[in-house]
VOPAGU-2260 file (C-alpha; in pm, 1 decimal, decimal comma):
REM VOPAGU-2260
SITE   aa  ch    i         X         Y         Z
SITE  MET   A    0   11221,2   13153,5   12309,3
SITE  LYS   A    1   11044,9   13021,2   12626,7
SITE  LYS   A    2   10696,0   13073,3   12518,8
SITE  SER   A    3   10794,7   12904,3   12157,0
SITE  LEU   A    4   10964,2   12611,5   12343,8
SITE  LEU   A    5   10641,5   12592,3   12574,6
SITE  ILE   A    6   10408,7   12534,9   12271,5
SITE  LEU   A    7   10661,9   12334,8   12103,0
SITE  THR   A    8   10671,4   12081,4   12409,4
SITE  SER   A    9   10299,5   12094,8   12506,0
SITE  PHE   A   10   10238,4   12008,6   12108,2
SITE  LEU   A   11   10458,1   11702,6   12117,6
SITE  LEU   A   12   10353,0   11595,6   12454,9
SITE  LEU   A   13    9976,4   11605,2   12249,8
SITE  VAL   A   14   10113,2   11396,4   11972,3
SITE  LEU   A   15   10245,7   11147,7   12205,3
SITE  LEU   A   16    9907,8   11126,3   12413,0
SITE  ILE   A   17    9739,2   11081,9   12097,8
SITE  SER   A   18    9958,6   10799,1   11974,9
SITE  VAL   A   19    9948,4   10598,0   12314,0
SITE  THR   A   20    9552,7   10627,3   12368,1
SITE  ILE   A   21    9449,4   10545,1   11987,6
SITE  PRO   A   22    9577,3   10256,1   11844,3
SITE  ALA   A   23    9733,5   10226,9   11511,3
SITE  LYS   A   24    9506,5   10099,7   11232,3
SITE  GLU   A   25    9574,8    9710,7   11151,3
SITE  ARG   A   26    9692,0    9678,7   10801,2
SITE  THR   A   27    9491,4    9471,4   10543,2
SITE  GLY   A   28    9506,3    9389,8   10185,2
SITE  VAL   A   29    9720,3    9165,7    9948,9
SITE  GLY   A   30   10075,9    9155,8   10063,0
SITE  THR   A   31    9992,9    9187,3   10443,4
SITE  LYS   A   32   10229,5    9038,6   10653,3
SITE  ALA   A   33   10200,1    8852,9   10958,6
SITE  PRO   A   34   10256,1    9033,1   11288,7
SITE  LYS   A   35   10452,8    8874,9   11593,3
SITE  LYS   A   36   10183,8    8733,0   11757,3
SITE  ALA   A   37   10015,4    8567,7   11468,6
SITE  GLU   A   38   10071,9    8230,0   11331,4
SITE  VAL   A   39   10161,8    8175,0   10963,2
SITE  ILE   A   40    9965,9    7857,4   10827,4
SITE  PHE   A   41   10064,2    7865,1   10490,5
SITE  ASP   A   42   10401,4    8010,7   10338,1
SITE  GLY   A   43   10397,8    7872,3   10017,8
SITE  SER   A   44   10573,4    7528,4   10087,9
SITE  ARG   A   45   10483,6    7150,7   10078,0
SITE  LYS   A   46   10607,5    7124,3   10402,8
SITE  MET   A   47   10430,6    7392,8   10605,5
SITE  LEU   A   48   10104,0    7275,6   10403,4
SITE  ASP   A   49   10152,2    6872,1   10525,5
SITE  GLU   A   50   10233,3    6994,0   10869,7
SITE  LYS   A   51    9946,7    7213,1   10948,3
SITE  TRP   A   52    9649,0    7111,1   10721,4
SITE  THR   A   53    9462,8    6802,7   10626,1
SITE  TYR   A   54    9149,3    6693,9   10450,2
SITE  TRP   A   55    8812,4    6770,9   10610,6
SITE  GLU   A   56    8633,2    6415,1   10631,4
SITE  GLY   A   57    8281,2    6502,9   10579,4
SITE  PRO   A   58    7976,3    6279,6   10429,5
SITE  ARG   A   59    8115,7    6327,8   10112,6
SITE  PHE   A   60    8470,5    6286,5   10119,1
SITE  SER   A   61    8663,1    6090,6    9873,2
SITE  SER   A   62    9020,7    6192,0    9836,8
SITE  GLU   A   63    9269,7    6060,0   10042,4
SITE  LEU   A   64    9610,6    6167,5   10229,5
SITE  PRO   A   65    9851,9    6256,0   10104,8
SITE  LEU   A   66    9694,2    6623,4   10027,3
SITE  LYS   A   67    9616,1    6644,6    9671,8
SITE  TRP   A   68    9621,4    6990,7    9616,1
SITE  GLU   A   69    9937,4    7128,9    9424,9
SITE  ILE   A   70   10226,1    7329,2    9521,4
SITE  VAL   A   71   10253,7    7557,0    9240,1
SITE  ASP   A   72   10450,2    7863,4    9063,5
SITE  ASP   A   73   10307,0    8198,6    9181,9
SITE  PRO   A   74   10161,5    8322,1    8808,5
SITE  VAL   A   75   10234,9    8665,3    8910,0
SITE  ASP   A   76   10507,9    8734,3    9178,2
SITE  LYS   A   77   10786,5    8526,2    9301,0
SITE  GLY   A   78   10789,1    8222,2    9512,4
SITE  THR   A   79   10517,8    7918,4    9553,6
SITE  VAL   A   80   10115,2    7883,3    9610,0
SITE  VAL   A   81    9874,6    7623,2    9656,9
SITE  ASP   A   82    9584,8    7492,3    9430,4
SITE  SER   A   83    9268,3    7400,6    9545,0
SITE  ASN   A   84    9198,9    7223,2    9224,4
SITE  ASP   A   85    9202,0    6874,7    9395,5
SITE  PRO   A   86    9075,2    6577,4    9135,1
SITE  SER   A   87    8824,0    6460,1    9403,7
SITE  ALA   A   88    8608,5    6768,1    9346,3
SITE  LYS   A   89    8565,3    6791,1    8994,4
SITE  GLY   A   90    8214,3    6903,5    8900,4
SITE  GLY   A   91    8198,7    7115,0    9200,5
SITE  LYS   A   92    8179,6    6837,6    9471,0
SITE  TYR   A   93    8251,5    7060,8    9771,1
SITE  GLY   A   94    8315,9    6851,1   10059,1
SITE  THR   A   95    8488,2    6558,3    9860,2
SITE  ALA   A   96    8823,2    6701,8    9910,7
SITE  ASP   A   97    8826,8    7035,1   10123,5
SITE  MET   A   98    9149,3    7101,0   10318,9
SITE  VAL   A   99    9123,9    7235,2   10702,3
SITE  THR   A  100    9381,0    7339,0   10952,3
SITE  LYS   A  101    9491,7    7042,4   11206,4
SITE  LYS   A  102    9437,7    7334,8   11432,4
SITE  LYS   A  103    9095,0    7474,8   11609,3
SITE  TYR   A  104    9027,8    7822,0   11698,5
SITE  HIS   A  105    8771,7    8025,8   11852,6
SITE  ASP   A  106    8826,5    8380,0   11806,1
SITE  PHE   A  107    9089,3    8532,1   11573,3
SITE  ARG   A  108    9199,7    8752,6   11333,6
SITE  LEU   A  109    9259,0    8624,7   11006,6
SITE  HIS   A  110    9439,2    8696,6   10677,9
SITE  VAL   A  111    9421,1    8495,3   10345,2
SITE  GLU   A  112    9487,8    8576,8    9990,0
SITE  PHE   A  113    9312,6    8389,0    9682,0
SITE  PHE   A  114    9349,3    8428,8    9312,7
SITE  ILE   A  115    9101,7    8300,7    9064,7
SITE  SER   A  116    9272,1    8157,1    8733,7
SITE  LYS   A  117    8951,3    8115,8    8543,7
SITE  GLU   A  118    8616,1    8283,9    8493,7
SITE  LYS   A  119    8355,6    8128,2    8711,6
SITE  GLY   A  120    8643,4    8021,3    8964,6
SITE  ASN   A  121    8474,9    7878,5    9304,5
SITE  SER   A  122    8618,2    7808,0    9623,1
SITE  GLY   A  123    8549,1    7933,8    9972,7
SITE  VAL   A  124    8694,3    8054,2   10315,7
SITE  TYR   A  125    8515,8    7866,6   10585,8
SITE  LEU   A  126    8563,9    8008,6   10971,1
SITE  GLN   A  127    8584,6    7733,8   11211,6
SITE  ASN   A  128    8498,5    7510,5   10943,0
SITE  ARG   A  129    8117,2    7636,6   10946,5
SITE  TYR   A  130    8077,5    8017,6   10829,0
SITE  GLU   A  131    8181,8    8071,0   10460,1
SITE  ILE   A  132    8306,8    8402,0   10316,6
SITE  GLN   A  133    8254,2    8343,4    9949,0
SITE  VAL   A  134    8508,7    8320,9    9686,5
SITE  LEU   A  135    8309,0    8288,3    9354,2
SITE  ASP   A  136    8400,6    8475,9    9037,3
SITE  GLY   A  137    8089,8    8649,1    8852,8
SITE  ASP   A  138    7816,4    8593,3    9132,7
SITE  LYS   A  139    7738,7    8949,3    9275,3
SITE  THR   A  140    7433,1    8804,9    9494,7
SITE  LYS   A  141    7402,6    8722,0    9891,4
SITE  HIS   A  142    7598,0    8361,1    9759,6
SITE  GLY   A  143    7835,1    8563,7    9567,4
SITE  MET   A  144    8211,0    8701,7    9589,8
SITE  GLY   A  145    8296,6    8852,0    9955,1
SITE  ALA   A  146    7954,3    8763,3   10089,1
SITE  VAL   A  147    7934,3    8639,4   10454,1
SITE  ILE   A  148    7745,7    8361,3   10245,6
SITE  ASN   A  149    7325,1    8409,3   10244,7
SITE  GLU   A  150    7396,6    8676,1   10536,6
SITE  THR   A  151    7492,5    8979,9   10347,5
SITE  GLU   A  152    7520,2    9127,3    9975,8
SITE  SER   A  153    7831,3    9088,9    9782,2
SITE  PRO   A  154    8098,6    9363,8    9780,5
SITE  TYR   A  155    8156,2    9248,8    9438,2
SITE  HIS   A  156    8302,5    9603,2    9330,7
SITE  LEU   A  157    8594,6    9533,7    9569,3
SITE  TYR   A  158    8698,7    9241,8    9400,9
SITE  ASN   A  159    9023,0    9300,6    9184,3
SITE  GLY   A  160    8881,8    9039,0    8947,4
SITE  VAL   A  161    9009,1    8703,2    8743,9
SITE  GLY   A  162    9422,8    8688,1    8742,4
SITE  LYS   A  163    9482,6    8912,3    9000,3
SITE  TRP   A  164    9565,8    8849,8    9384,1
SITE  ASN   A  165    9257,3    8922,4    9613,2
SITE  SER   A  166    9263,0    8915,5    9997,8
SITE  TYR   A  167    9049,0    8891,5   10300,4
SITE  ASP   A  168    9142,0    9056,6   10674,4
SITE  ILE   A  169    8903,3    8906,7   10904,3
SITE  LYS   A  170    8761,2    8943,0   11245,9
SITE  PHE   A  171    8564,4    8644,1   11416,4
SITE  ARG   A  172    8424,1    8622,4   11745,4
SITE  THR   A  173    8277,4    8284,0   11803,4
SITE  ALA   A  174    7932,8    8198,9   11942,4
SITE  ARG   A  175    7912,6    8182,9   12304,9
SITE  PHE   A  176    7708,8    7900,4   12525,9
SITE  GLU   A  177    7582,8    7893,1   12859,4
SITE  ASN   A  178    7495,2    7549,1   12976,6
SITE  GLY   A  179    7514,8    7427,0   12679,0
SITE  GLU   A  180    7293,7    7674,8   12530,2
SITE  LEU   A  181    7362,6    7941,2   12261,6
SITE  THR   A  182    7342,3    8305,0   12409,5
SITE  GLU   A  183    7532,5    8492,1   12152,6
SITE  LYS   A  184    7570,0    8436,1   11784,7
SITE  PRO   A  185    7909,9    8443,1   11576,5
SITE  ILE   A  186    8010,1    8799,5   11445,8
SITE  VAL   A  187    8240,6    8858,5   11182,0
SITE  THR   A  188    8410,5    9224,1   11057,0
SITE  VAL   A  189    8574,2    9139,3   10665,4
SITE  TYR   A  190    8816,3    9373,0   10474,3
SITE  PHE   A  191    8807,3    9278,4   10113,2
SITE  ASN   A  192    9131,4    9424,8    9913,9
SITE  GLY   A  193    9181,0    9669,0   10204,3
SITE  GLN   A  194    8858,2    9799,0   10191,2
SITE  LYS   A  195    8577,5    9726,0   10467,0
SITE  ALA   A  196    8311,2    9529,6   10366,9
SITE  HIS   A  197    8115,7    9397,1   10646,6
SITE  THR   A  198    8116,0    9523,4   10991,3
SITE  ASN   A  199    8031,2    9310,4   11294,8
SITE  VAL   A  200    7778,6    9104,3   11064,0
SITE  THR   A  201    7582,1    8829,3   11270,1
SITE  ILE   A  202    7603,0    8478,6   11160,5
SITE  ASN   A  203    7257,7    8301,9   11213,6
SITE  GLN   A  204    7361,0    7956,2   11060,6
SITE  VAL   A  205    7584,7    7726,3   10865,2
SITE  TRP   A  206    7489,8    7734,3   10542,2
SITE  GLY   A  207    7514,5    7449,5   10267,9
SITE  GLY   A  208    7387,4    7154,9   10455,3
SITE  GLU   A  209    7616,1    6863,3   10616,2
SITE  ASN   A  210    7862,0    6854,8   10331,2
SITE  SER   A  211    7965,2    7220,9   10390,3
SITE  GLY   A  212    8107,6    7189,2   10745,6
SITE  LEU   A  213    8047,6    7111,5   11095,8
SITE  ASP   A  214    7702,7    7182,3   11203,5
SITE  GLY   A  215    7544,5    7185,4   10861,3
SITE  GLY   A  216    7346,7    6861,3   10932,7
SITE  ASN   A  217    7204,9    7003,7   11260,6
SITE  ASP   A  218    6852,0    7143,3   11211,8
SITE  GLY   A  219    6943,0    7253,8   10871,0
SITE  GLY   A  220    7253,5    7440,5   11013,4
SITE  LYS   A  221    7069,7    7619,4   11275,0
SITE  GLY   A  222    7215,1    7375,0   11537,8
SITE  ILE   A  223    7532,1    7539,2   11602,0
SITE  THR   A  224    7725,1    7351,1   11882,3
SITE  ASP   A  225    7988,7    7481,9   12128,8
SITE  ARG   A  226    8321,6    7306,9   11953,8
SITE  PRO   A  227    8608,7    7483,0   11786,9
SITE  GLY   A  228    8701,9    7428,4   11414,8
SITE  GLY   A  229    8977,4    7474,5   11179,0
SITE  LEU   A  230    9011,1    7744,8   10895,5
SITE  LYS   A  231    8846,8    7530,7   10580,1
SITE  LEU   A  232    8954,1    7627,1   10245,5
SITE  GLN   A  233    8711,5    7464,8    9977,2
SITE  ALA   A  234    8781,3    7258,8    9654,0
SITE  GLU   A  235    8509,0    7299,2    9392,8
SITE  GLY   A  236    8714,1    7162,0    9110,0
SITE  HIS   A  237    8853,9    7515,8    9005,0
SITE  PRO   A  238    9217,6    7660,5    8967,0
SITE  VAL   A  239    9174,7    7863,7    9268,0
SITE  LEU   A  240    9526,1    7969,8    9438,1
SITE  TYR   A  241    9591,9    8020,0    9788,9
SITE  ARG   A  242    9881,9    8201,6    9954,9
SITE  ASN   A  243    9991,4    8429,2   10272,2
SITE  ILE   A  244    9760,2    8274,8   10519,6
SITE  TRP   A  245    9794,8    8389,5   10860,9
SITE  ILE   A  246    9610,2    8370,7   11187,0
SITE  GLN   A  247    9610,7    8546,6   11520,5
SITE  GLU   A  248    9420,0    8395,9   11782,2
SITE  LEU   A  249    9214,8    8604,2   11995,1
SITE  ASP   A  250    8983,0    8659,8   12317,6
SITE  LEU   A  251    8740,4    8858,3   12218,1
SITE  VAL   A  252    8496,6    8917,1   12550,2
SITE  GLU   A  253    8271,5    9224,6   12403,0
SITE  ALA   A  254    8071,0    9167,8   12124,8
SITE  ASP   A  255    8273,2    9345,7   11896,8
SITE  THR   A  256    8494,7    9250,3   11579,1
SITE  ASP   A  257    8545,0    9591,2   11429,0
SITE  PHE   A  258    8878,8    9703,0   11335,3
């Protein structure tokens, strides 16, 4: 009896030790709720949209406040969402009406959910208003769905498809500088619909030119500067919807974004 009790006690202590020393895996995927330390930056309401977001006034900006992105009913679940189909972006004119957070960020963990209503729907999630995680139905190239644009292949097999909600869970470490000189390039890890798609990918530049985001016009996008940027969602004249967006600020001392 004493021996059995000793074995049980030892087993329970081992389980406790493992639970303390091995961190629980972070939740990912559609419907993942914000942890306590995160900031919800879009909850489906017009109030939060206007409080936390504005237009990015880049070289091709041609819309005007208040934001023309409409709050609409969720086509699948209860609640409301935002439609990126700003009239100024008709014809795929990105940079004319892109929406960006008023707050700017360095390192962070991000969750965002998107819904493409029609085939070939196009938008994009921009980290620090620089680095795009592509949202583009039908494209399986390095410029396509789920790609760290022009840096990785598209993990298209993880895409839920048109008419369904999809999610990105992202951990991002911004570029590091010393005395104004770039010493470490930004890196990112991305989960697509709960499956790991990219791990510690180095981002070499801003792609898409000056109308794409911050530093896009600096040395062909290679002239990254040491200034924070907001989270940006791209308007390309397509009915791409967004919901459940939250962000947790981090301080990633080590060059590691894996989770």
